[in-house]
C-alpha positions as CSV (number, residue, x, y, z in Angstrom):
1,M,26.0,-2.8,-14.6
2,L,23.5,0.0,-13.7
3,I,24.3,3.7,-13.7
4,V,22.3,6.8,-12.1
5,A,22.9,10.6,-11.9
6,D,21.2,13.6,-10.2
7,V,20.1,11.3,-7.2
8,H,19.0,14.6,-5.6
9,A,18.2,12.7,-2.3
10,E,15.6,10.4,-3.7
11,F,17.4,7.8,-1.3
12,D,14.4,5.2,-1.1
13,A,15.0,4.6,-4.7
14,L,18.7,4.5,-4.7
15,A,18.4,2.1,-1.9
16,R,16.1,-0.3,-3.8
17,V,18.6,-0.1,-6.9
18,A,21.8,-0.5,-4.9
19,A,20.0,-3.5,-3.4
20,R,19.9,-5.4,-6.4
21,G,23.9,-6.2,-6.0
22,E,25.0,-5.3,-9.2
23,P,27.9,-3.0,-9.8
24,L,26.2,0.5,-9.6
25,L,27.8,3.8,-10.8
26,I,26.5,7.0,-9.4
27,L,27.8,10.2,-11.6
28,G,26.9,12.8,-9.0
29,D,24.6,15.1,-7.4
30,L,23.3,13.2,-4.6
31,L,22.3,16.6,-2.6
32,N,19.1,18.2,-3.2
33,F,19.4,21.9,-2.7
34,I,16.5,23.0,-4.8
35,D,14.1,21.0,-6.9
36,Y,13.2,23.3,-9.6
37,R,10.1,21.6,-10.1
38,T,8.4,21.9,-6.8
39,G,10.9,24.0,-4.7
40,R,11.5,21.1,-2.6
41,G,14.8,20.9,-0.9
42,L,17.4,22.3,1.4
43,A,16.7,25.8,0.6
44,E,13.3,25.5,1.7
45,D,13.8,24.0,4.7
46,V,16.4,26.3,5.9
47,Y,15.6,29.9,4.2
48,G,11.7,29.2,3.7
49,A,9.3,28.9,0.6
50,D,9.4,32.4,-0.5
51,H,13.0,32.8,-0.6
52,T,13.1,29.2,-2.9
53,R,10.5,30.5,-5.3
54,Q,12.6,33.7,-6.0
55,L,15.7,31.8,-6.3
56,I,13.7,29.4,-8.8
57,E,12.5,32.6,-10.9
58,N,16.4,34.0,-10.7
59,R,17.7,30.9,-12.0
60,R,15.0,31.0,-14.8
61,T,16.0,34.4,-16.0
62,S,19.8,33.9,-15.4
63,N,19.7,36.7,-12.8
64,W,22.6,35.6,-10.8
65,D,23.1,39.2,-9.2
66,A,19.7,39.0,-7.8
67,S,20.2,35.4,-6.3
68,R,23.4,36.6,-4.5
69,A,21.6,39.3,-3.2
70,L,18.8,37.5,-1.9
71,W,21.4,34.8,-0.1
72,R,23.0,38.2,1.4
73,A,19.7,39.3,2.7
74,A,18.7,35.8,4.0
75,V,21.8,35.5,6.3
76,E,22.7,39.0,7.2
77,G,23.0,39.3,11.0
78,R,22.9,35.7,11.5
79,E,25.5,34.3,9.3
80,D,26.8,31.8,12.0
81,E,23.5,30.3,12.6
82,M,22.3,29.9,8.8
83,R,25.9,28.2,8.3
84,A,25.0,25.6,11.2
85,R,21.6,24.7,9.9
86,I,22.9,24.3,6.3
87,I,25.8,22.3,7.3
88,E,23.2,20.2,9.7
89,A,21.0,19.7,6.6
90,V,23.7,18.1,4.2
91,A,25.1,16.1,7.2
92,D,21.7,14.8,7.1
93,Q,21.4,14.1,3.6
94,H,24.8,12.5,3.7
95,A,23.4,10.0,6.7
96,Q,20.7,9.1,4.3
97,T,23.1,8.5,1.3
98,A,25.4,6.3,3.5
99,A,22.2,4.3,4.4
100,A,21.1,3.7,0.9
101,L,24.5,2.5,-0.1
102,R,25.2,0.4,2.9
103,G,26.4,-3.2,1.5
104,A,26.1,-1.8,-2.2
105,N,28.8,-2.7,-4.9
106,A,28.7,1.0,-5.9
107,Y,31.3,3.8,-7.3
108,V,30.3,7.3,-6.5
109,T,31.8,10.6,-8.2
110,F,30.4,13.9,-7.7
111,G,28.5,16.9,-9.3
112,N,28.1,20.7,-9.0
113,V,25.7,20.5,-6.2
114,D,27.7,18.1,-3.9
115,W,30.0,18.8,-1.1
116,P,33.0,16.7,-2.3
117,T,35.1,16.2,0.9
118,E,31.8,15.5,2.8
119,L,30.5,13.2,0.5
120,R,33.3,11.1,0.2
121,A,33.8,10.9,3.8
122,C,30.3,9.5,4.2
123,L,30.6,6.5,2.1
124,P,30.2,3.3,3.7
125,D,32.6,0.4,3.6
126,G,33.1,-1.1,0.4
127,V,31.7,1.8,-1.7
128,R,34.5,3.1,-3.5
129,W,35.2,7.0,-4.6
130,V,36.5,7.5,-8.3
131,D,37.4,10.7,-9.4
132,G,40.4,11.2,-12.0
133,E,40.9,7.6,-12.0
134,V,40.2,4.4,-14.1
135,I,38.6,1.3,-12.9
136,E,37.7,-2.2,-14.6
137,I,34.5,-3.8,-14.5
138,D,33.4,-6.6,-16.4
139,G,36.3,-6.2,-18.8
140,Y,35.2,-2.7,-19.2
141,S,38.2,0.3,-18.3
142,I,36.0,2.9,-16.9
143,G,37.5,6.3,-16.8
144,F,35.6,8.9,-13.9
145,A,35.8,12.5,-14.2
146,G,33.6,14.1,-11.4
147,G,32.5,17.9,-10.8
148,G,30.3,20.5,-12.6
149,V,31.6,23.5,-14.9
150,P,32.0,27.0,-13.3
151,T,29.3,29.0,-13.0
152,P,28.5,32.4,-11.4
153,I,27.2,30.5,-8.2
154,G,30.2,29.0,-7.5
155,A,29.0,25.7,-6.0
156,K,31.5,23.3,-3.9
157,G,31.2,20.7,-6.8
158,E,32.4,23.1,-9.7
159,V,35.7,22.5,-11.1
160,S,37.5,24.7,-13.3
161,H,38.2,23.8,-16.8
162,D,41.7,23.4,-16.4
163,E,41.1,20.9,-13.6
164,M,38.7,19.0,-15.8
165,A,41.1,18.8,-18.7
166,A,43.9,17.6,-16.4
167,K,41.4,14.9,-14.9
168,L,40.5,13.9,-18.3
169,E,44.3,13.9,-19.7
170,G,45.1,11.4,-17.1
171,L,42.5,8.9,-17.6
172,G,44.1,8.5,-21.3
173,P,42.0,6.4,-23.2
174,V,39.2,4.0,-21.8
175,D,36.0,1.9,-23.0
176,I,33.8,4.0,-21.0
177,L,33.8,7.5,-20.0
178,C,31.8,8.7,-16.8
179,T,31.3,12.2,-15.9
180,H,28.8,14.5,-14.5
181,V,28.7,17.5,-16.9
182,A,27.3,16.8,-20.6
183,P,29.9,17.0,-23.6
184,S,29.1,20.2,-25.7
185,V,26.5,19.0,-27.9
186,G,23.7,21.3,-28.5
187,P,20.9,18.7,-27.9
188,L,22.3,17.3,-25.1
189,Y,22.7,20.4,-22.8
190,M,19.5,22.0,-24.0
191,D,16.6,21.6,-21.2
192,V,13.2,21.4,-23.3
193,I,11.3,22.1,-19.9
194,T,13.2,25.3,-19.0
195,G,13.6,26.0,-22.4
196,R,17.3,27.2,-21.6
197,E,20.8,25.8,-22.4
198,E,22.2,24.0,-19.0
199,R,25.9,23.7,-18.4
200,S,28.1,21.7,-20.6
201,S,31.7,21.0,-21.0
202,D,34.1,21.9,-24.3
203,V,36.9,19.6,-22.5
204,V,34.8,16.9,-22.0
205,L,33.7,16.9,-26.0
206,E,37.6,17.5,-26.8
207,Y,38.4,14.3,-24.9
208,V,35.7,12.4,-26.3
209,K,36.7,13.5,-29.7
210,R,40.4,12.8,-29.3
211,F,39.7,9.0,-27.5
212,Q,36.7,7.8,-28.7
213,P,36.0,5.9,-25.9
214,R,33.1,3.5,-27.0
215,F,30.6,4.8,-24.3
216,H,30.2,8.2,-22.4
217,Y,27.8,8.2,-19.5
218,F,26.5,11.5,-17.8
219,G,23.8,13.4,-16.1
220,D,23.3,17.1,-15.3
221,V,20.6,18.1,-17.7
222,H,17.3,16.8,-16.3
223,Q,15.3,17.3,-19.5
224,P,17.6,17.5,-22.4
225,Q,16.6,17.3,-26.0
226,A,18.3,14.5,-26.7
227,H,19.4,11.8,-24.2
228,S,21.6,10.0,-26.5
229,W,24.0,11.6,-29.6
230,Q,27.0,9.8,-31.5
231,V,30.4,11.5,-31.5
232,G,31.9,9.6,-34.2
233,K,32.6,6.4,-32.7
234,T,31.2,7.2,-29.1
235,S,27.7,6.7,-28.1
236,C,27.0,9.5,-25.7
237,R,24.1,9.2,-23.1
238,N,22.7,11.1,-20.5
239,V,21.5,8.3,-17.7
240,G,18.5,10.5,-16.4
241,Y,17.1,12.5,-13.8
242,F,17.1,9.9,-10.8
243,R,15.1,12.2,-8.6
244,A,12.3,12.1,-11.2
245,T,12.6,8.7,-12.8
246,R,13.7,6.6,-9.7
247,R,15.1,4.1,-12.4
248,A,18.8,3.3,-13.3
249,I,20.1,2.7,-16.8
250,R,21.8,-0.6,-17.7
251,H,24.8,-0.8,-19.6
252,R,24.6,-3.4,-22.2
């Protein structure tokens, strides 16, 4: 069983992993709006490099008000045009998602930057959407709870804490928990490159402590201080920033 997260439009590498034919778990963030290392992504394509550089700086300083003002200024007077350009760019990445996964034995949930409805609709035949449900692979019960935690950005893939808690409660005990977000364990959500605490979920950590799955796999934090951590009987592991590593991890 192979696991990836944070694909962020690295579709050639995703296709190579998918072509192995093994069960492939994809834990969200297929879309790439901004690569915070390089500035590449939908934002640069649609709004330009200067706009994207300022967004990156605003994120580094957590200046959400400045980012909202920047977005408003970028679309003012041409809202319909810019909305159409974003929708077109997202559709193009979804077409590449479908091409990369065609014929794969894959299971997909969503992350904070994804557009869940559109992502689900683009998946090719045989690729399964999983969110708030339990499947069985190789004798393991595997529960999926997709989505990111709420932020001032209000991205389409964010879900409320109450919604996440309800999804997790509905799973009940499982052997393996798969989420996009990290549990609220400091070294798992501290990004050592940006030097900032990234998003994490208290309710995911509460689930792990309560039900003690054997494994918890997740992504979201691209350069964590620690990639793995033991919480009671649960081995928690960040499966890596696939856009950068181009590698899946193997569940053993």
